[in-house]
DSSP file (Angstrom, degrees, kcal/mol; ACC not computed):
  #  RESIDUE AA STRUCTURE BP1 BP2  ACC     N-H-->O    O-->H-N    N-H-->O    O-->H-N    TCO  KAPPA ALPHA  PHI   PSI    X-CA   Y-CA   Z-CA
    1    1 A I     >        0   0    0      0, 0.0     4,-2.7     0, 0.0     3,-0.2   0.000 360.0 360.0 360.0 -34.0  174.6  199.3   12.5
    2    2 A R  H  >  +     0   0    0      1,-0.3     4,-2.3     2,-0.2     5,-0.2   0.932 360.0  47.7 -59.5 -45.9  172.4  200.9    9.6
    3    3 A V  H  > S+     0   0    0      1,-0.2     4,-1.8     2,-0.2    -1,-0.3   0.837 109.6  52.8 -68.8 -24.6  169.2  199.5   11.0
    4    4 A F  H  > S+     0   0    0     -3,-0.2     4,-3.2     2,-0.2     5,-0.3   0.908 108.1  51.3 -68.9 -45.4  170.1  200.7   14.4
    5    5 A I  H  X S+     0   0    0     -4,-2.7     4,-2.6     1,-0.2    -2,-0.2   0.935 111.5  47.4 -57.6 -48.6  170.7  204.3   13.0
    6    6 A V  H  X S+     0   0    0     -4,-2.3     4,-1.9     2,-0.2    -1,-0.2   0.894 111.2  50.7 -59.8 -39.3  167.4  204.3   11.3
    7    7 A F  H  X S+     0   0    0     -4,-1.8     4,-1.8     2,-0.2    -2,-0.2   0.943 113.2  45.0 -61.0 -53.8  165.7  203.0   14.4
    8    8 A E  H  X S+     0   0    0     -4,-3.2     4,-2.4     1,-0.2    -1,-0.2   0.861 111.4  53.4 -63.0 -34.7  167.2  205.7   16.6
    9    9 A M  H  X S+     0   0    0     -4,-2.6     4,-2.6    -5,-0.3    -1,-0.2   0.903 108.2  50.2 -62.9 -40.8  166.5  208.5   14.1
   10   10 A A  H  X S+     0   0    0     -4,-1.9     4,-2.0     2,-0.2    -2,-0.2   0.826 111.8  47.6 -68.9 -34.2  162.9  207.4   14.0
   11   11 A K  H  X S+     0   0    0     -4,-1.8     4,-2.0     2,-0.2    -2,-0.2   0.921 112.3  50.5 -72.0 -40.4  162.7  207.5   17.9
   12   12 A C  H  X S+     0   0    0     -4,-2.4     4,-2.0     1,-0.2    -2,-0.2   0.913 108.1  52.5 -59.7 -47.2  164.4  210.9   17.7
   13   13 A H  H  X S+     0   0    0     -4,-2.6     4,-2.7     1,-0.2    -1,-0.2   0.921 108.7  50.6 -51.5 -50.5  161.8  212.1   15.2
   14   14 A E  H  X S+     0   0    0     -4,-2.0     4,-2.7     1,-0.2    -1,-0.2   0.845 108.0  52.5 -62.2 -34.8  159.0  211.0   17.5
   15   15 A N  H  X S+     0   0    0     -4,-2.0     4,-1.8     2,-0.2    -1,-0.2   0.874 109.3  48.2 -71.0 -32.7  160.5  212.8   20.4
   16   16 A V  H  X S+     0   0    0     -4,-2.0     4,-2.5     2,-0.2    -2,-0.2   0.933 111.9  51.2 -69.5 -42.9  160.7  216.1   18.3
   17   17 A K  H  X S+     0   0    0     -4,-2.7     4,-2.4     1,-0.2     5,-0.2   0.933 105.3  55.0 -55.8 -46.6  157.1  215.5   17.3
   18   18 A A  H  X S+     0   0    0     -4,-2.7     4,-1.6     1,-0.2    -1,-0.2   0.895 109.7  48.4 -56.7 -40.2  156.0  215.1   20.9
   19   19 A V  H  X S+     0   0    0     -4,-1.8     4,-1.5     1,-0.2    -1,-0.2   0.942 110.3  50.4 -61.3 -43.6  157.6  218.5   21.6
   20   20 A Q  H  < S+     0   0    0     -4,-2.5    -2,-0.2     1,-0.2    -1,-0.2   0.814 110.7  49.1 -69.0 -26.0  155.9  220.0   18.7
   21   21 A R  H  < S+     0   0    0     -4,-2.4     4,-0.4    -5,-0.2    -1,-0.2   0.832 115.9  42.8 -78.2 -24.6  152.4  218.6   19.9
   22   22 A V  H  X S+     0   0    0     -4,-1.6     4,-3.1    -5,-0.2     5,-0.2   0.680  97.4  81.2 -89.3 -20.4  152.8  219.8   23.4
   23   23 A W  H  X S+     0   0    0     -4,-1.5     4,-2.8     1,-0.2     5,-0.3   0.943  88.4  50.9 -56.8 -58.4  154.3  223.3   22.2
   24   24 A P  H  > S+     0   0    0      0, 0.0     4,-1.7     0, 0.0    -1,-0.2   0.901 113.0  46.1 -52.4 -46.1  150.9  225.1   21.4
   25   25 A E  H  > S+     0   0    0     -4,-0.4     4,-2.9     2,-0.2     3,-0.3   0.961 113.8  50.4 -62.1 -52.0  149.5  224.1   24.9
   26   26 A E  H  X S+     0   0    0     -4,-3.1     4,-1.9     1,-0.3    -1,-0.2   0.855 108.6  52.4 -60.0 -32.9  152.8  225.2   26.6
   27   27 A F  H  X>S+     0   0    0     -4,-2.8     4,-0.8    -5,-0.2     5,-0.7   0.849 109.6  46.3 -70.9 -31.8  152.7  228.5   24.8
   28   28 A Q  H ><5S+     0   0    0     -4,-1.7     3,-0.5    -3,-0.3    -2,-0.2   0.931 112.6  52.3 -74.3 -48.5  149.3  229.3   25.9
   29   29 A N  H 3<5S+     0   0    0     -4,-2.9    -2,-0.2     1,-0.2    -3,-0.2   0.847 112.7  42.9 -49.0 -42.3  150.0  228.3   29.6
   30   30 A K  H 3<5S-     0   0    0     -4,-1.9    -1,-0.2    -5,-0.2    -2,-0.2   0.649  91.6-147.6 -87.7 -19.0  153.1  230.4   29.9
   31   31 A N  T <<5 -     0   0    0     -4,-0.8     2,-0.3    -3,-0.5    -3,-0.1   0.932  20.2-165.7  43.2  56.1  151.6  233.6   28.2
   32   32 A W      < -     0   0    0     -5,-0.7    -1,-0.2     1,-0.1    -2,-0.0  -0.584  15.5-161.8 -67.3 124.6  154.9  234.5   26.8
   33   33 A S  S    S+     0   0    0     -2,-0.3     2,-0.6    -3,-0.1    -1,-0.1   0.757  75.5  64.0 -81.6 -23.4  154.7  238.1   25.6
   34   34 A E     >  -     0   0    0      1,-0.1     4,-1.2    -3,-0.0     3,-0.4  -0.906  63.4-161.6-110.5 118.2  157.9  237.7   23.5
   35   35 A K  H  > S+     0   0    0     -2,-0.6     4,-2.2     1,-0.2     5,-0.2   0.707  88.7  67.6 -70.9 -20.5  157.9  235.3   20.7
   36   36 A K  H  > S+     0   0    0      2,-0.2     4,-2.4     1,-0.2    -1,-0.2   0.900 101.4  47.8 -61.0 -44.7  161.7  235.3   20.7
   37   37 A T  H  > S+     0   0    0     -3,-0.4     4,-1.6     2,-0.2    -2,-0.2   0.892 109.5  53.3 -64.1 -36.5  161.7  233.5   24.1
   38   38 A A  H  X S+     0   0    0     -4,-1.2     4,-2.0     2,-0.2    -2,-0.2   0.926 111.9  45.3 -58.6 -45.9  159.1  231.0   22.9
   39   39 A V  H  X S+     0   0    0     -4,-2.2     4,-2.4     1,-0.2     5,-0.2   0.859 109.7  52.9 -72.1 -35.8  161.2  230.2   20.0
   40   40 A H  H  X S+     0   0    0     -4,-2.4     4,-1.9    -5,-0.2    -1,-0.2   0.847 108.9  52.3 -71.5 -25.7  164.4  229.9   21.9
   41   41 A T  H  X S+     0   0    0     -4,-1.6     4,-2.1     2,-0.2    -2,-0.2   0.940 112.4  42.0 -71.9 -46.7  162.7  227.5   24.3
   42   42 A I  H  X S+     0   0    0     -4,-2.0     4,-2.4     1,-0.2    -2,-0.2   0.866 113.6  53.5 -68.0 -32.4  161.5  225.1   21.7
   43   43 A D  H  X S+     0   0    0     -4,-2.4     4,-2.1     2,-0.2    -1,-0.2   0.911 107.5  51.7 -64.5 -42.4  164.7  225.4   19.8
   44   44 A S  H  X S+     0   0    0     -4,-1.9     4,-1.9    -5,-0.2    -2,-0.2   0.898 110.9  49.4 -52.3 -47.2  166.6  224.4   23.2
   45   45 A E  H  X S+     0   0    0     -4,-2.1     4,-1.8     1,-0.2    -2,-0.2   0.923 110.4  47.7 -63.0 -45.2  164.4  221.3   23.6
   46   46 A V  H  X S+     0   0    0     -4,-2.4     4,-1.8     1,-0.2    -1,-0.2   0.832 111.4  51.1 -71.7 -31.9  164.8  220.1   20.2
   47   47 A S  H  X S+     0   0    0     -4,-2.1     4,-2.2     2,-0.2    -1,-0.2   0.829 107.7  53.3 -66.1 -32.6  168.6  220.6   20.4
   48   48 A R  H  X S+     0   0    0     -4,-1.9     4,-2.2     2,-0.2    -2,-0.2   0.896 111.2  46.9 -60.7 -47.0  168.7  218.6   23.7
   49   49 A I  H  X S+     0   0    0     -4,-1.8     4,-1.9     1,-0.2    -2,-0.2   0.935 113.2  46.6 -60.0 -48.2  166.8  215.8   21.8
   50   50 A M  H  X S+     0   0    0     -4,-1.8     4,-2.4     1,-0.2     5,-0.2   0.871 112.5  51.4 -72.3 -40.1  169.2  215.9   18.8
   51   51 A D  H  X S+     0   0    0     -4,-2.2     4,-2.4     2,-0.2    -1,-0.2   0.906 107.4  52.6 -68.6 -36.1  172.4  216.0   21.1
   52   52 A G  H  X S+     0   0    0     -4,-2.2     4,-2.2     1,-0.2    -2,-0.2   0.929 109.7  49.9 -68.0 -40.1  171.1  212.9   23.2
   53   53 A F  H  X S+     0   0    0     -4,-1.9     4,-2.7     2,-0.2    -2,-0.2   0.897 112.3  46.5 -56.4 -44.2  170.7  211.0   19.9
   54   54 A Q  H  X S+     0   0    0     -4,-2.4     4,-2.6     1,-0.2    -2,-0.2   0.906 112.9  49.2 -74.7 -35.1  174.2  211.9   18.6
   55   55 A N  H  X S+     0   0    0     -4,-2.4     4,-1.7    -5,-0.2    -1,-0.2   0.912 113.7  45.0 -61.2 -42.2  175.7  211.0   21.9
   56   56 A H  H  X S+     0   0    0     -4,-2.2     4,-2.1     2,-0.2     5,-0.2   0.930 114.3  49.8 -70.5 -44.7  174.0  207.7   22.1
   57   57 A L  H  X S+     0   0    0     -4,-2.7     4,-3.0     1,-0.2     5,-0.3   0.941 109.7  52.6 -53.4 -50.7  174.8  207.0   18.4
   58   58 A T  H  X S+     0   0    0     -4,-2.6     4,-2.0     1,-0.2     5,-0.2   0.879 109.2  48.6 -52.0 -44.7  178.5  207.9   19.1
   59   59 A A  H  X S+     0   0    0     -4,-1.7     4,-2.0     2,-0.2    -1,-0.2   0.876 111.2  47.9 -63.6 -43.4  178.7  205.5   22.0
   60   60 A V  H  X S+     0   0    0     -4,-2.1     4,-1.9     2,-0.2    -2,-0.2   0.946 113.1  49.9 -76.5 -41.1  177.2  202.5   20.2
   61   61 A L  H  <>S+     0   0    0     -4,-3.0     5,-4.4     1,-0.2    -2,-0.2   0.864 109.8  49.1 -60.8 -34.3  179.5  203.1   17.2
   62   62 A V  H ><5S+     0   0    0     -4,-2.0     3,-1.2    -5,-0.3    -1,-0.2   0.900 109.5  54.2 -71.1 -39.2  182.7  203.3   19.3
   63   63 A K  H 3<5S+     0   0    0     -4,-2.0    -2,-0.2     1,-0.3    -1,-0.2   0.876 113.6  41.0 -63.6 -33.6  181.6  200.1   21.0
   64   64 A E  T 3<5S-     0   0    0     -4,-1.9    -1,-0.3    -5,-0.1    -2,-0.2   0.317 116.7-114.1 -96.4  11.6  181.3  198.5   17.6
   65   65 A R  T < 5 +     0   0    0     -3,-1.2    -3,-0.2     1,-0.2    -4,-0.1   0.811  66.8 147.4  67.8  36.0  184.5  200.1   16.3
   66   66 A G      < -     0   0    0     -5,-4.4     2,-0.5    -6,-0.2    -1,-0.2  -0.311  49.5-113.5 -84.3 174.9  182.6  202.2   13.7
   67   67 A H        -     0   0    0     -2,-0.1     2,-0.4     2,-0.0    -5,-0.0  -0.955  30.4-170.8-116.7 137.0  183.5  205.6   12.5
   68   68 A F        -     0   0    0     -2,-0.5   -10,-0.0   -10,-0.0     3,-0.0  -0.994  11.6-170.9-130.1 131.7  181.3  208.5   13.3
   69   69 A D        -     0   0    0     -2,-0.4    -2,-0.0     0, 0.0   -11,-0.0  -0.984  37.1-113.7-110.3 122.8  181.4  212.1   11.9
   70   70 A P        -     0   0    0      0, 0.0     3,-0.1     0, 0.0   -16,-0.0  -0.255  13.1-139.6 -55.5 146.3  179.0  214.5   13.7
   71   71 A L  S    S+     0   0    0      1,-0.2     2,-0.3     2,-0.0    -3,-0.0   0.739  84.2   5.5 -77.4 -23.1  176.3  215.7   11.5
   72   72 A Y              0   0    0      1,-0.0    -1,-0.2     0, 0.0     0, 0.0  -0.980 360.0 360.0-156.5 156.9  176.6  219.2   13.1
   73   73 A H              0   0    0     -2,-0.3    -1,-0.0    -3,-0.1    -2,-0.0   0.360 360.0 360.0-114.2 360.0  178.8  221.0   15.4
């Protein structure tokens, strides 16, 4: 399971990096006048990625009868 966790974390990290790469272009295209809105948008996308990772990991550990404590709530 440890190898799986490292692999999934690497995929999650790549997804976050992809969001970060696209972010400057999206910011320019939308012409957001308020930085707070922009920060909220990127934070929501990264949270969505992390939630997906945690849900997937939980399902795998339950299947393998492992124990999982969420990293954050």
